[in-house]
Every structure is written in C-alpha cells, then in structure tokens.
C-alpha positions as a Markdown table, in Angstrom:
| # | Residue | x | y | z |
|---|---|---|---|---|
| 1 | Met | 23.2 | 193.8 | -36.2 |
| 2 | Pro | 22.2 | 190.9 | -38.4 |
| 3 | Glu | 25.0 | 188.8 | -40.0 |
| 4 | Ile | 25.4 | 189.3 | -43.7 |
| 5 | Lys | 25.8 | 186.0 | -45.6 |
| 6 | Thr | 28.0 | 185.9 | -48.7 |
| 7 | Ser | 27.4 | 183.5 | -51.5 |
| 8 | Glu | 29.8 | 180.7 | -52.1 |
| 9 | Lys | 30.6 | 182.3 | -55.4 |
| 10 | Glu | 32.1 | 185.7 | -54.8 |
| 11 | Leu | 31.8 | 188.3 | -57.5 |
| 12 | Ser | 35.0 | 189.1 | -59.3 |
| 13 | Thr | 36.5 | 192.5 | -58.5 |
| 14 | Ala | 36.8 | 193.2 | -62.3 |
| 15 | Tyr | 34.0 | 192.9 | -64.9 |
| 16 | Ser | 34.8 | 190.3 | -67.5 |
| 17 | Pro | 32.4 | 190.9 | -70.4 |
| 18 | Asn | 33.4 | 187.7 | -72.2 |
| 19 | Gln | 31.9 | 185.5 | -69.5 |
| 20 | Ile | 28.6 | 187.4 | -69.6 |
| 21 | Glu | 28.3 | 187.9 | -73.4 |
| 22 | Asp | 29.4 | 184.4 | -74.4 |
| 23 | Lys | 26.8 | 183.0 | -72.1 |
| 24 | Trp | 23.8 | 185.2 | -72.9 |
| 25 | Tyr | 24.0 | 186.0 | -76.6 |
| 26 | Pro | 23.4 | 182.4 | -77.7 |
| 27 | Ile | 20.5 | 182.2 | -75.3 |
| 28 | Trp | 19.0 | 185.3 | -76.8 |
| 29 | Glu | 19.5 | 184.0 | -80.3 |
| 30 | Lys | 17.9 | 180.6 | -79.5 |
| 31 | Ser | 14.9 | 182.3 | -77.9 |
| 32 | Asn | 14.3 | 184.5 | -81.0 |
| 33 | Ala | 14.8 | 187.6 | -78.9 |
| 34 | Phe | 16.0 | 189.5 | -82.0 |
| 35 | Lys | 13.0 | 188.8 | -84.1 |
| 36 | Pro | 10.1 | 191.2 | -84.4 |
| 37 | Ala | 7.0 | 190.4 | -82.3 |
| 38 | Glu | 4.1 | 189.0 | -84.4 |
| 39 | Asn | 1.4 | 191.2 | -82.9 |
| 40 | Asp | -0.4 | 194.5 | -83.6 |
| 41 | Ala | 2.3 | 196.6 | -81.9 |
| 42 | Glu | 3.7 | 199.6 | -83.7 |
| 43 | Ser | 6.6 | 198.6 | -86.0 |
| 44 | Phe | 10.2 | 199.8 | -85.8 |
| 45 | Thr | 12.6 | 198.7 | -88.5 |
| 46 | Leu | 16.2 | 199.6 | -89.1 |
| 47 | Met | 18.6 | 198.4 | -91.7 |
| 48 | Ile | 22.3 | 198.3 | -91.0 |
| 49 | Pro | 24.1 | 200.5 | -93.5 |
| 50 | Pro | 25.9 | 197.5 | -94.9 |
| 51 | Pro | 29.6 | 197.4 | -94.3 |
| 52 | Asn | 31.8 | 196.6 | -97.3 |
| 53 | Val | 33.2 | 193.2 | -97.5 |
| 54 | Thr | 36.7 | 194.6 | -98.1 |
| 55 | Gly | 38.1 | 193.7 | -94.8 |
| 56 | Ile | 37.0 | 194.0 | -91.1 |
| 57 | Leu | 34.9 | 196.5 | -89.2 |
| 58 | Thr | 36.4 | 199.9 | -88.4 |
| 59 | Met | 35.8 | 202.0 | -85.3 |
| 60 | Gly | 33.3 | 204.0 | -87.4 |
| 61 | His | 31.3 | 200.8 | -88.0 |
| 62 | Val | 31.5 | 200.1 | -84.3 |
| 63 | Leu | 30.2 | 203.5 | -83.4 |
| 64 | Asn | 27.4 | 203.4 | -86.0 |
| 65 | Asn | 26.2 | 199.9 | -85.0 |
| 66 | Thr | 26.4 | 200.8 | -81.3 |
| 67 | Ile | 24.1 | 203.8 | -81.9 |
| 68 | Asn | 21.7 | 201.6 | -84.0 |
| 69 | Asp | 21.7 | 198.9 | -81.3 |
| 70 | Val | 20.7 | 201.5 | -78.6 |
| 71 | Leu | 17.8 | 202.6 | -80.9 |
| 72 | Val | 16.7 | 199.1 | -81.5 |
| 73 | Arg | 16.8 | 198.0 | -77.9 |
| 74 | Arg | 14.9 | 201.2 | -76.9 |
| 75 | Ala | 12.2 | 200.4 | -79.4 |
| 76 | Arg | 11.9 | 196.8 | -78.0 |
| 77 | Met | 11.7 | 198.2 | -74.5 |
| 78 | Gln | 8.8 | 200.4 | -75.7 |
| 79 | Gly | 6.9 | 197.3 | -76.8 |
| 80 | Lys | 7.4 | 197.9 | -80.5 |
| 81 | Ser | 7.6 | 195.0 | -83.0 |
| 82 | Thr | 11.3 | 195.6 | -83.8 |
| 83 | Leu | 13.3 | 194.4 | -86.7 |
| 84 | Trp | 17.0 | 195.2 | -87.3 |
| 85 | Leu | 18.0 | 193.9 | -90.7 |
| 86 | Pro | 21.7 | 192.9 | -91.1 |
| 87 | Gly | 23.7 | 192.8 | -94.3 |
| 88 | Thr | 26.9 | 193.4 | -96.0 |
| 89 | Asp | 27.7 | 195.3 | -99.2 |
| 90 | His | 29.7 | 194.0 | -102.1 |
| 91 | Ala | 31.4 | 197.5 | -102.5 |
| 92 | Ser | 31.8 | 196.8 | -106.1 |
| 93 | Ile | 34.9 | 198.9 | -106.9 |
| 94 | Ala | 36.7 | 198.4 | -103.6 |
| 95 | Thr | 36.0 | 194.7 | -103.5 |
| 96 | Glu | 37.0 | 194.3 | -107.2 |
| 97 | Ala | 40.3 | 196.1 | -106.4 |
| 98 | Lys | 41.0 | 193.8 | -103.4 |
| 99 | Val | 40.1 | 190.6 | -105.4 |
| 100 | Thr | 42.1 | 191.8 | -108.4 |
| 101 | Arg | 45.1 | 192.4 | -106.2 |
| 102 | Met | 44.7 | 189.0 | -104.6 |
| 103 | Leu | 44.5 | 187.3 | -108.0 |
| 104 | Lys | 47.5 | 189.3 | -109.3 |
| 105 | Asp | 49.5 | 188.2 | -106.2 |
| 106 | Asp | 48.7 | 184.6 | -107.3 |
| 107 | Gly | 49.8 | 185.4 | -110.9 |
| 108 | Ile | 46.2 | 185.4 | -112.3 |
| 109 | Ser | 44.9 | 188.1 | -114.6 |
| 110 | Lys | 41.3 | 189.3 | -114.1 |
| 111 | Gln | 40.9 | 189.8 | -117.8 |
| 112 | Lys | 42.1 | 186.4 | -118.7 |
| 113 | Ile | 39.9 | 184.4 | -116.4 |
| 114 | Gly | 36.7 | 186.2 | -117.5 |
| 115 | Arg | 33.7 | 187.6 | -115.7 |
| 116 | Glu | 32.2 | 184.3 | -114.4 |
| 117 | Glu | 35.4 | 183.0 | -112.8 |
| 118 | Phe | 36.2 | 186.5 | -111.4 |
| 119 | Leu | 32.7 | 186.6 | -109.8 |
| 120 | Asn | 33.4 | 183.2 | -108.2 |
| 121 | His | 36.6 | 184.6 | -106.6 |
| 122 | Ala | 34.5 | 187.7 | -105.5 |
| 123 | Trp | 32.0 | 185.3 | -103.8 |
| 124 | Glu | 34.8 | 183.4 | -102.1 |
| 125 | Trp | 36.1 | 186.8 | -100.8 |
| 126 | Lys | 32.7 | 187.7 | -99.6 |
| 127 | Glu | 32.3 | 184.4 | -97.7 |
| 128 | Lys | 35.6 | 184.9 | -96.0 |
| 129 | Tyr | 35.4 | 188.6 | -95.1 |
| 130 | Gly | 31.6 | 188.8 | -94.8 |
| 131 | Gly | 31.7 | 186.0 | -92.3 |
| 132 | Ile | 34.3 | 187.9 | -90.2 |
| 133 | Ile | 32.2 | 191.0 | -90.3 |
| 134 | Ile | 29.0 | 189.2 | -89.1 |
| 135 | Lys | 31.0 | 187.5 | -86.3 |
| 136 | Gln | 32.3 | 190.9 | -85.3 |
| 137 | Leu | 28.8 | 192.4 | -85.2 |
| 138 | Lys | 27.6 | 189.5 | -83.1 |
| 139 | Lys | 30.6 | 190.0 | -80.7 |
| 140 | Leu | 29.6 | 193.7 | -80.4 |
| 141 | Gly | 26.2 | 192.4 | -79.2 |
| 142 | Ala | 24.2 | 193.6 | -82.2 |
| 143 | Thr | 20.7 | 192.3 | -81.9 |
| 144 | Cys | 19.9 | 191.8 | -85.5 |
| 145 | Asp | 17.5 | 189.2 | -87.0 |
| 146 | Trp | 20.4 | 187.1 | -88.4 |
| 147 | Asp | 18.0 | 184.8 | -90.3 |
| 148 | Arg | 17.3 | 187.8 | -92.6 |
| 149 | Glu | 20.9 | 188.7 | -93.4 |
| 150 | Ile | 21.4 | 189.9 | -96.9 |
| 151 | Phe | 24.3 | 190.6 | -99.2 |
| 152 | Thr | 23.9 | 193.2 | -102.0 |
| 153 | Met | 24.8 | 190.6 | -104.6 |
| 154 | Asp | 22.2 | 188.1 | -103.4 |
| 155 | Glu | 19.9 | 187.2 | -106.3 |
| 156 | Asn | 16.6 | 188.4 | -104.8 |
| 157 | Tyr | 18.1 | 191.7 | -103.7 |
| 158 | Ser | 20.0 | 192.2 | -107.0 |
| 159 | Asn | 16.8 | 191.5 | -109.0 |
| 160 | Ala | 14.8 | 194.0 | -106.8 |
| 161 | Val | 17.4 | 196.7 | -107.5 |
| 162 | Met | 17.3 | 196.0 | -111.3 |
| 163 | Glu | 13.5 | 196.0 | -111.2 |
| 164 | Ala | 13.6 | 199.4 | -109.5 |
| 165 | Phe | 16.0 | 200.8 | -112.1 |
| 166 | Val | 13.8 | 199.5 | -114.9 |
| 167 | Arg | 10.7 | 201.1 | -113.4 |
| 168 | Leu | 12.5 | 204.4 | -112.9 |
| 169 | Tyr | 13.8 | 204.3 | -116.5 |
| 170 | Asn | 10.3 | 203.4 | -117.9 |
| 171 | Asp | 8.8 | 206.3 | -115.9 |
| 172 | Asn | 11.5 | 208.7 | -117.3 |
| 173 | Leu | 12.9 | 209.4 | -113.9 |
| 174 | Ile | 16.4 | 208.2 | -114.9 |
| 175 | Tyr | 17.9 | 208.2 | -118.4 |
| 176 | Arg | 20.8 | 206.8 | -120.3 |
| 177 | Gly | 23.0 | 209.1 | -122.3 |
| 178 | Glu | 26.5 | 209.4 | -123.7 |
| 179 | Arg | 28.8 | 211.0 | -121.1 |
| 180 | Ile | 32.4 | 211.2 | -120.3 |
| 181 | Ile | 33.4 | 208.6 | -117.7 |
| 182 | Asn | 36.4 | 208.0 | -115.5 |
| 183 | Trp | 37.9 | 205.0 | -117.4 |
| 184 | Asp | 40.7 | 203.2 | -115.6 |
| 185 | Pro | 42.9 | 201.8 | -118.4 |
| 186 | Gln | 44.8 | 199.5 | -116.0 |
| 187 | Glu | 41.8 | 197.9 | -114.4 |
| 188 | Gln | 39.7 | 198.2 | -117.6 |
| 189 | Thr | 36.6 | 199.6 | -115.8 |
| 190 | Ala | 34.8 | 202.8 | -115.2 |
| 191 | Leu | 35.3 | 204.4 | -111.8 |
| 192 | Ser | 33.1 | 206.8 | -109.9 |
| 193 | Asp | 34.6 | 210.2 | -109.1 |
C-alpha cells in the first residue's frame, strides 16, 4: 500500500470562517468580482430592500440578504451579467424619532435648531449607523457592487423620486387633497398609520 503524505500544514479539526472570509472577501472586491460583466450576456439585477439606518441589522435582514446572495451567486454561475445594488434607507419617521431622542438626551430641541441643522444631525446618524450596516453586510459575505451604494436621501436618488412624483401628478395618477392626517402634537409631524 502506498504511503500517504500529509502536508506540513494540517487542516484544523474545526472550520474557522473568519480565516477564510477575511482572506478572500478583499481579494474578490479588488478583482471586481461583484461588478456586472460588460458583455452581451443576459442581465440579472437585484436591489437590496434597503435596511433602515435606525440601528443594526436584524436576523430578518440576515435571512433576506442571505436569500438574495444565493440568487445573485446563482445568476453569476449561470453566466449572467449580474448586479446586486446595495443601499440604506433613511426611514424618515423612525430615524427622525431616533435622532430627536438623541438630541433630547443632549438637551437640544429639534424645533429650536431648525430643519437644516436637524438634517445635519440626521446625516451624522446615517454615517454612523449606515456604515455599521454596510460593514455587517460585507461580513455576511454579501456580493454587492459597493461602488454603487445608495442612500435614499442622496441628492440624485431624491431628485429622481421627486421627478417621478411630479410626472405622476402631472399625468393625474396621483393627486393632492385635503385629508385628515395623524398629527403628532409632541413631535410636530404627520405620522403614517
């Protein structure tokens, strides 16, 4: 019977994902493995339902992004020009509540500082928590084209949404009318029901 040679580096008895993931993910990013192929192949595009920047990812986000990652990797394996667009959502009401609470804890009134300064605080919040969310998605192994990351308050995205609403309004597909709203007297804003 032939002698079996073992390598000088024995495999560990337990799988350590950090050693593998921390090595390969940056290599994949640098090699543009997550970008769509520029060829005539069939296209496959998927947008992340953007998580709100109100905190960190939940198990629901993990499940959803794992399923999306499986779909994206399958499309790549089928030779499709695949694009997975990442992004985060400003979650207007939820983020406003979080930022308002943070300001209140610091003794600052949202109403006294005005809209512009409040938006500056909201952007700071987004930078902190949006960055955490993106790091978490990368740690999950999400194979998004990170150069195309968007935030729902980004100027280009926000302008496109406004343009769409104006077109819908001009085409009489949406309208403006007087309606009863859910006014929050403490937060001084309208809330969806």
